[in-house]
C-alpha positions as CSV (number, residue, x, y, z in Angstrom):
1,X,20.4,-31.2,-8.5
2,X,19.3,-29.9,-5.1
3,X,16.7,-32.0,-3.3
4,X,14.7,-31.2,-0.2
5,X,12.1,-33.6,1.3
6,X,9.4,-32.2,3.5
7,X,8.5,-35.2,5.6
8,X,5.3,-36.1,7.5
9,X,3.3,-33.0,7.4
10,X,-0.4,-32.3,6.9
11,X,-0.3,-31.4,3.2
12,X,-2.8,-29.0,1.7
13,X,-2.3,-29.1,-2.1
14,X,-5.1,-26.7,-3.0
15,X,-5.1,-28.5,-6.3
16,X,-7.2,-31.4,-7.8
17,X,-5.0,-33.9,-6.0
18,X,-6.2,-34.8,-2.4
19,X,-4.9,-33.3,0.8
20,X,-2.9,-35.6,3.0
21,X,-3.1,-35.9,6.7
22,X,0.5,-37.3,6.8
23,X,2.2,-36.6,3.6
24,X,5.5,-35.6,2.0
25,X,6.6,-33.1,-0.6
26,X,9.7,-33.5,-2.6
27,X,11.4,-30.4,-4.0
28,X,14.0,-30.8,-6.8
29,X,15.9,-27.6,-7.6
30,X,13.1,-24.9,-7.8
31,X,10.0,-27.0,-8.4
32,X,7.7,-29.4,-6.7
33,X,8.7,-32.8,-7.9
34,X,6.3,-35.1,-6.1
35,X,3.5,-35.0,-3.5
36,X,2.6,-38.2,-1.7
37,X,3.2,-40.5,1.2
38,X,6.3,-42.5,2.0
39,X,8.4,-40.6,-0.4
40,X,12.2,-41.3,-0.5
41,X,14.9,-39.3,-2.2
42,X,18.6,-40.1,-2.2
43,X,20.8,-37.2,-1.1
44,X,17.9,-35.0,-0.1
45,X,18.0,-32.6,2.8
46,X,15.1,-33.8,5.0
47,X,12.9,-31.3,6.9
48,X,10.8,-32.8,9.6
49,X,7.3,-31.5,8.9
50,X,5.6,-33.3,11.8
51,X,3.2,-31.0,13.6
52,X,3.0,-28.6,10.7
53,X,0.6,-27.8,7.8
54,X,2.5,-27.8,4.5
55,X,0.7,-25.7,1.9
56,X,1.3,-23.2,-0.9
57,X,2.7,-19.9,0.2
58,X,0.2,-17.0,0.3
59,X,-0.1,-14.7,-2.7
60,X,-0.5,-11.0,-1.8
61,X,-2.1,-9.5,-4.9
62,X,-1.7,-5.8,-4.0
63,X,0.8,-4.2,-1.7
64,X,2.5,-0.8,-1.6
65,X,5.9,-2.0,-0.2
66,X,7.5,1.5,-0.5
67,X,5.0,2.7,2.1
68,X,6.3,0.3,4.8
69,X,8.0,3.2,6.7
70,X,4.5,4.4,7.7
71,X,3.3,1.1,9.2
72,X,0.5,1.3,11.8
73,X,0.2,5.1,11.9
74,X,-3.5,5.0,11.1
75,X,-5.4,7.6,9.1
76,X,-3.5,10.6,7.7
77,X,-4.3,13.9,9.4
78,X,-4.8,16.8,7.0
79,X,-1.6,17.7,5.2
80,X,0.1,14.4,6.1
81,X,-0.5,12.2,3.1
82,X,2.0,10.0,1.5
83,X,2.4,11.9,-1.7
84,X,4.5,14.6,0.0
85,X,6.6,12.0,1.7
86,X,7.0,10.1,-1.5
87,X,8.6,13.1,-3.1
88,X,11.2,13.1,-0.3
89,X,12.4,9.6,-1.0
90,X,15.9,9.0,-2.2
91,X,17.1,5.7,-3.7
92,X,18.3,4.4,-0.4
93,X,15.0,5.2,1.2
94,X,13.0,3.3,-1.5
95,X,15.4,0.3,-1.0
96,X,15.0,0.3,2.8
97,X,11.2,0.7,2.8
98,X,10.7,-1.9,0.1
99,X,13.1,-4.4,1.7
100,X,11.6,-4.2,5.2
101,X,8.1,-4.5,3.7
102,X,9.0,-7.6,1.7
103,X,10.8,-9.2,4.7
104,X,7.7,-8.7,6.7
105,X,5.7,-10.5,4.0
106,X,8.0,-13.5,4.2
107,X,7.5,-13.7,8.0
108,X,3.8,-13.8,7.3
109,X,4.1,-16.8,5.1
110,X,3.7,-14.8,1.9
111,X,5.7,-16.1,-1.0
112,X,4.4,-13.9,-3.8
113,X,3.9,-10.1,-3.6
114,X,2.4,-7.9,-6.2
115,X,4.1,-4.6,-5.4
116,X,2.3,-1.5,-6.7
117,X,5.0,1.2,-6.9
118,X,4.1,4.7,-8.1
119,X,7.6,6.0,-7.3
120,X,9.0,8.6,-9.6
121,X,10.3,7.0,-12.9
122,X,13.9,7.8,-12.2
123,X,16.5,5.2,-12.9
124,X,18.1,5.2,-9.4
125,X,14.7,5.0,-7.6
126,X,13.3,2.2,-9.7
127,X,16.6,0.3,-9.6
128,X,16.6,0.5,-5.8
129,X,13.1,-0.9,-5.6
130,X,14.1,-3.8,-7.9
131,X,17.3,-4.5,-6.0
132,X,15.2,-4.8,-2.8
133,X,13.0,-7.3,-4.6
134,X,16.0,-9.4,-5.6
135,X,17.6,-9.2,-2.1
136,X,14.4,-10.2,-0.3
137,X,14.2,-13.4,-2.5
138,X,10.4,-13.4,-2.9
139,X,8.5,-14.0,-6.1
140,X,7.3,-10.6,-7.0
141,X,5.3,-8.6,-9.6
142,X,6.6,-5.1,-9.9
143,X,3.7,-3.0,-10.9
144,X,5.1,0.3,-12.0
145,X,2.6,3.2,-12.0
146,X,4.9,6.0,-12.5
147,X,3.7,9.4,-13.8
148,X,4.7,8.9,-17.4
149,X,1.9,11.1,-18.8
150,X,2.5,14.6,-20.2
151,X,0.2,17.1,-21.7
152,X,0.5,15.3,-25.0
153,X,-1.9,12.3,-24.6
154,X,0.1,10.3,-27.2
155,X,3.4,10.7,-25.4
156,X,2.6,8.3,-22.6
157,X,2.9,5.2,-24.8
158,X,6.5,5.8,-25.8
159,X,7.4,6.5,-22.2
160,X,5.8,3.2,-21.1
161,X,7.8,1.3,-23.8
162,X,11.1,2.9,-22.7
163,X,10.5,2.4,-19.0
164,X,9.4,-1.2,-19.6
165,X,12.5,-2.1,-21.5
166,X,14.7,-0.7,-18.7
167,X,12.7,-2.4,-16.0
168,X,12.9,-5.8,-17.7
169,X,16.7,-5.5,-17.9
170,X,17.0,-4.5,-14.2
171,X,14.5,-7.1,-12.8
172,X,15.7,-10.3,-11.1
173,X,14.8,-13.8,-12.1
174,X,11.8,-14.0,-9.8
175,X,10.4,-10.6,-10.6
176,X,7.8,-10.0,-13.3
177,X,7.1,-6.5,-14.6
178,X,3.5,-5.2,-15.0
179,X,1.8,-1.9,-15.9
180,X,0.0,0.1,-13.2
181,X,-3.0,2.2,-14.4
182,X,-6.3,3.5,-13.2
183,X,-9.9,3.4,-14.2
184,X,-10.7,6.9,-15.2
185,X,-13.9,9.0,-15.3
186,X,-16.0,9.4,-18.4
187,X,-13.7,11.8,-20.3
188,X,-10.3,10.2,-20.1
189,X,-10.5,6.9,-22.1
190,X,-8.5,8.2,-25.1
191,X,-5.5,8.3,-22.8
192,X,-6.2,4.8,-21.4
193,X,-6.6,3.3,-24.9
194,X,-3.1,4.4,-25.9
195,X,-1.5,3.4,-22.6
196,X,-3.1,-0.1,-22.4
197,X,-2.3,-0.8,-26.1
198,X,1.4,0.0,-25.4
199,X,1.4,-2.2,-22.3
200,X,-0.2,-5.1,-24.3
201,X,2.2,-4.7,-27.1
202,X,5.0,-5.3,-24.6
203,X,3.2,-8.3,-23.1
204,X,2.6,-6.6,-19.8
205,X,-0.2,-7.5,-17.5
206,X,-2.3,-4.5,-16.5
207,X,-3.2,-3.8,-12.8
208,X,-5.8,-1.0,-12.6
209,X,-6.9,0.9,-9.5
210,X,-10.6,1.3,-9.3
211,X,-11.0,4.3,-6.9
212,X,-14.6,5.0,-5.9
213,X,-13.9,8.8,-5.9
214,X,-13.0,8.8,-9.6
215,X,-14.4,5.5,-10.8
216,X,-18.0,5.3,-9.9
217,X,-20.7,2.7,-10.8
218,X,-20.5,1.9,-14.5
219,X,-16.8,2.7,-14.9
220,X,-15.9,-0.9,-15.5
221,X,-18.6,-1.5,-18.0
222,X,-17.4,1.6,-19.9
223,X,-14.0,-0.1,-20.3
224,X,-15.7,-2.9,-22.1
225,X,-17.4,-0.4,-24.5
226,X,-13.9,0.8,-25.3
227,X,-12.6,-2.7,-25.9
228,X,-10.2,-2.5,-23.0
229,X,-11.2,-5.2,-20.5
230,X,-9.7,-8.7,-20.9
231,X,-8.1,-11.6,-19.1
232,X,-4.8,-9.7,-18.8
233,X,-6.3,-7.1,-16.5
234,X,-6.5,-7.2,-12.7
235,X,-8.9,-4.7,-11.2
236,X,-7.9,-3.5,-7.7
237,X,-10.4,-2.6,-4.9
238,X,-13.7,-2.3,-6.9
239,X,-15.9,-1.1,-4.1
240,X,-18.3,0.9,-6.3
241,X,-19.4,-1.8,-8.8
242,X,-22.9,-2.0,-10.1
243,X,-24.5,-5.1,-11.7
244,X,-23.4,-4.1,-15.2
245,X,-19.8,-3.7,-14.0
246,X,-19.8,-7.2,-12.4
247,X,-21.3,-8.7,-15.5
248,X,-18.5,-7.0,-17.6
249,X,-15.8,-8.5,-15.4
250,X,-17.3,-12.0,-15.5
251,X,-17.7,-11.9,-19.3
252,X,-14.2,-10.5,-19.9
253,X,-12.3,-13.0,-17.7
254,X,-10.6,-10.1,-15.9
255,X,-9.4,-10.7,-12.3
256,X,-10.1,-8.8,-9.1
257,X,-7.9,-8.0,-6.2
258,X,-9.5,-7.1,-2.9
259,X,-7.8,-5.7,0.2
260,X,-10.7,-5.9,2.6
261,X,-9.1,-4.7,5.8
262,X,-7.5,-1.6,4.2
263,X,-10.5,-0.8,2.0
264,X,-12.9,-0.7,4.9
265,X,-10.5,1.1,7.3
266,X,-9.3,3.5,4.6
267,X,-12.6,4.8,3.3
268,X,-12.7,3.0,0.0
269,X,-16.0,1.4,0.7
270,X,-17.3,-2.1,1.3
271,X,-15.6,-4.8,-0.8
272,X,-18.2,-6.4,-3.2
273,X,-17.4,-9.9,-2.1
274,X,-20.9,-11.4,-2.5
275,X,-21.5,-9.7,-5.9
276,X,-18.3,-11.2,-7.2
277,X,-18.8,-14.8,-6.0
278,X,-22.5,-14.7,-7.2
279,X,-21.0,-14.5,-10.7
280,X,-18.2,-17.0,-10.0
281,X,-15.5,-14.3,-9.9
282,X,-12.9,-15.6,-7.4
283,X,-10.9,-12.6,-6.2
284,X,-7.3,-12.6,-4.9
285,X,-6.5,-10.9,-1.6
286,X,-4.0,-8.2,-0.8
287,X,-2.7,-6.2,2.1
288,X,-2.6,-2.8,0.3
289,X,-0.6,-0.6,2.7
290,X,0.3,-1.4,6.3
291,X,-0.6,2.0,7.5
292,X,-4.1,0.8,8.3
293,X,-4.0,-3.0,8.1
294,X,-2.0,-6.0,9.2
295,X,0.7,-7.1,6.7
296,X,-0.5,-10.7,6.5
297,X,-3.2,-12.7,4.6
298,X,-4.5,-14.4,7.8
299,X,-6.2,-11.1,8.6
300,X,-7.4,-10.6,5.0
301,X,-8.9,-14.1,4.9
302,X,-10.8,-13.5,8.2
303,X,-12.0,-10.1,7.0
304,X,-13.3,-11.6,3.7
305,X,-15.1,-14.6,5.2
306,X,-16.5,-12.5,8.1
307,X,-17.9,-9.9,5.7
308,X,-19.5,-12.5,3.5
309,X,-21.1,-14.2,6.5
310,X,-22.4,-10.8,7.8
311,X,-24.0,-10.2,4.4
312,X,-25.7,-13.5,4.5
313,X,-27.0,-13.1,8.0
314,X,-28.2,-9.5,7.3
315,X,-30.3,-10.9,4.4
316,X,-31.7,-13.6,6.5
317,X,-32.7,-11.1,9.2
318,X,-34.3,-8.9,6.6
319,X,-36.4,-11.9,5.5
320,X,-35.1,-11.8,1.9
321,X,-35.4,-14.7,-0.4
322,X,-32.6,-16.5,-2.2
323,X,-30.1,-16.1,0.6
324,X,-26.6,-17.2,-0.6
325,X,-24.7,-20.0,1.1
326,X,-22.0,-19.1,3.6
327,X,-18.5,-18.9,2.3
328,X,-16.4,-21.8,3.5
329,X,-12.9,-21.8,4.8
330,X,-12.0,-23.8,1.7
331,X,-13.2,-21.0,-0.5
332,X,-11.3,-18.2,1.3
333,X,-8.0,-20.1,1.6
334,X,-8.1,-20.4,-2.2
335,X,-8.6,-16.7,-2.5
336,X,-5.3,-16.3,-0.6
337,X,-3.4,-18.8,-2.7
338,X,-4.4,-20.2,-6.1
339,X,-7.0,-17.5,-6.9
340,X,-4.5,-14.9,-6.0
341,X,-1.8,-16.4,-8.2
342,X,-4.2,-16.2,-11.1
343,X,-5.0,-12.5,-10.3
344,X,-1.2,-11.9,-10.3
345,X,-0.9,-13.6,-13.7
346,X,1.1,-16.5,-12.2
347,X,-1.6,-19.2,-12.0
348,X,0.5,-21.7,-13.9
349,X,3.6,-20.9,-11.8
350,X,2.5,-20.9,-8.2
351,X,-0.5,-21.0,-5.8
352,X,-0.8,-24.8,-5.4
353,X,1.3,-27.8,-4.6
354,X,1.5,-29.7,-7.9
355,X,4.4,-31.4,-9.7
356,X,6.1,-29.0,-12.0
357,X,5.0,-25.8,-10.2
358,X,7.4,-23.6,-8.4
359,X,8.2,-24.8,-4.9
360,X,6.7,-21.8,-3.1
361,X,5.7,-23.4,0.1
362,X,5.0,-22.5,3.7
363,X,5.1,-24.7,6.8
364,X,2.7,-23.6,9.6
365,X,3.1,-25.0,13.1
366,X,0.1,-26.8,14.5
367,X,1.5,-27.6,18.0
368,X,1.4,-24.0,19.3
369,X,-1.2,-23.3,22.1
370,X,-2.9,-20.6,19.9
371,X,-4.1,-23.3,17.5
372,X,-4.0,-26.7,19.3
373,X,-5.8,-29.1,19.0
374,X,-6.3,-29.2,15.2
375,X,-9.9,-30.2,14.5
376,X,-9.9,-29.1,10.8
377,X,-6.6,-28.1,9.2
378,X,-8.0,-25.6,6.7
379,X,-10.3,-24.1,9.4
380,X,-7.3,-23.7,11.6
381,X,-5.3,-21.8,9.0
382,X,-8.2,-19.5,8.2
383,X,-9.8,-18.9,11.7
384,X,-7.0,-19.4,14.2
385,X,-3.5,-19.0,12.8
386,X,-1.4,-15.9,12.6
387,X,2.2,-15.0,11.8
388,X,3.5,-16.8,14.9
389,X,2.6,-20.1,13.3
390,X,4.9,-19.5,10.3
391,X,7.9,-21.9,10.6
392,X,9.5,-22.5,7.2
393,X,9.1,-20.5,3.9
394,X,10.4,-21.6,0.6
395,X,10.4,-19.7,-2.7
396,X,11.5,-21.5,-5.8
397,X,12.8,-24.2,-3.5
398,X,15.1,-21.9,-1.5
399,X,14.4,-21.5,2.2
400,X,13.9,-17.9,3.1
401,X,12.8,-18.8,6.7
402,X,13.9,-21.7,8.8
403,X,12.4,-22.7,12.1
404,X,10.7,-19.4,12.5
405,X,13.8,-17.3,11.7
406,X,14.4,-15.3,8.5
407,X,17.4,-16.2,6.4
408,X,18.3,-12.5,6.1
409,X,20.3,-9.8,7.8
410,X,17.3,-8.5,9.8
411,X,19.4,-6.1,11.9
412,X,20.8,-4.4,8.9
413,X,17.3,-4.1,7.3
414,X,16.0,-2.6,10.5
415,X,18.8,-0.1,10.7
416,X,18.3,0.9,7.1
417,X,14.6,1.4,7.6
418,X,15.1,3.4,10.8
419,X,17.5,5.7,9.1
420,X,15.2,6.1,6.1
421,X,12.2,6.8,8.2
422,X,14.0,9.6,10.2
423,X,15.4,11.2,7.0
424,X,12.1,11.2,5.1
425,X,10.2,12.5,8.1
426,X,12.7,15.3,8.6
427,X,12.7,16.3,4.9
428,X,8.9,16.3,4.8
429,X,8.7,18.3,8.0
430,X,10.9,21.0,6.5
431,X,9.0,21.0,3.3
432,X,5.4,21.1,4.5
433,X,5.8,22.0,8.2
434,X,4.7,18.6,9.5
435,X,5.9,15.0,9.6
436,X,4.2,12.5,7.2
437,X,3.4,10.2,10.2
438,X,2.4,10.7,13.8
439,X,4.7,11.2,16.8
440,X,4.3,9.0,19.8
């Protein structure tokens, strides 16, 4: 048995057990064995957690890792969208883009990533994405949203079954397979009924994009009328909900994933944070794609709590009655951890520090000038910290980051990403006359 003892940190369990100003966490093999003070363990590797916050790793509930080659380019000019670039991807490009994206997530203290991947359903492409998941070492959910549909509405279900069986065989031990879908307009529910039934028959969780351009107000409530919404569904974005939609989500037990920075910067609308929490719907948080947003959940937590506070203050200034209370840092840190784990379908596996749960843990430095002195540990994580505070990252008890350095061949990953970026850009330029990302 492998034992690691995290000694003397400020432990945030984010569970029913109390937080500890000076506590210890014992990891045995891949799980949290004990949380307390004065713990001892024979033959354990001891990690000095003094001057750190020890907490569950962040859970990114929606990311497009394959788009990591287009980090930070901003809005797409006309004719430079990702679809054309995606058609140019070879297996080695998918691997490089996915790997560099997931390594970046580790450096941000993220231990679970829900990776929405609409890459073409070809064996080599999908295998490359899954190999990157395994090599990165994170806990992942691979949401495959391949274009399996043909003109025959009924033919999509057999394609989903065939693809799911192959994906399950190819996935690593820390990767779960899920089905990626959409929320259609008024005339496409027959197709959705067949697809979701096939996914459920296979035991797959369903992650559904709710795009305001195609899924306007009332679209979620319409899913309920077709018997589709349930606790095995995660709805992504949800910027165009009306009251009936929110009531339908609350009644069904479905989860919601918000990517507030990307949604606002990318034109998807204002995340309905207050409408959700008014009905006790606790969303998970995601990065979406790094083209327009930082690749960490520190930024997403700050966007979420700032938006909610702005909503409250706007109502106060307008003289409205029944103004809701301000979201607390304790609320939003749960959105980034245990609530996100539930939205990913992994609430019993990760998201809090409890005996028996997987040892997905991050140590955040509290002695850096950007955060010192620590007046409130949770407030420090939410309002003050960034990726520079990430010190150690464990997934399933295995250290993926030690003392601020990744346990990975970073130079090789960078070289692969640089080669893939240049090749995809060249191929897309030849195909459509312009590169899929800007030139500086």
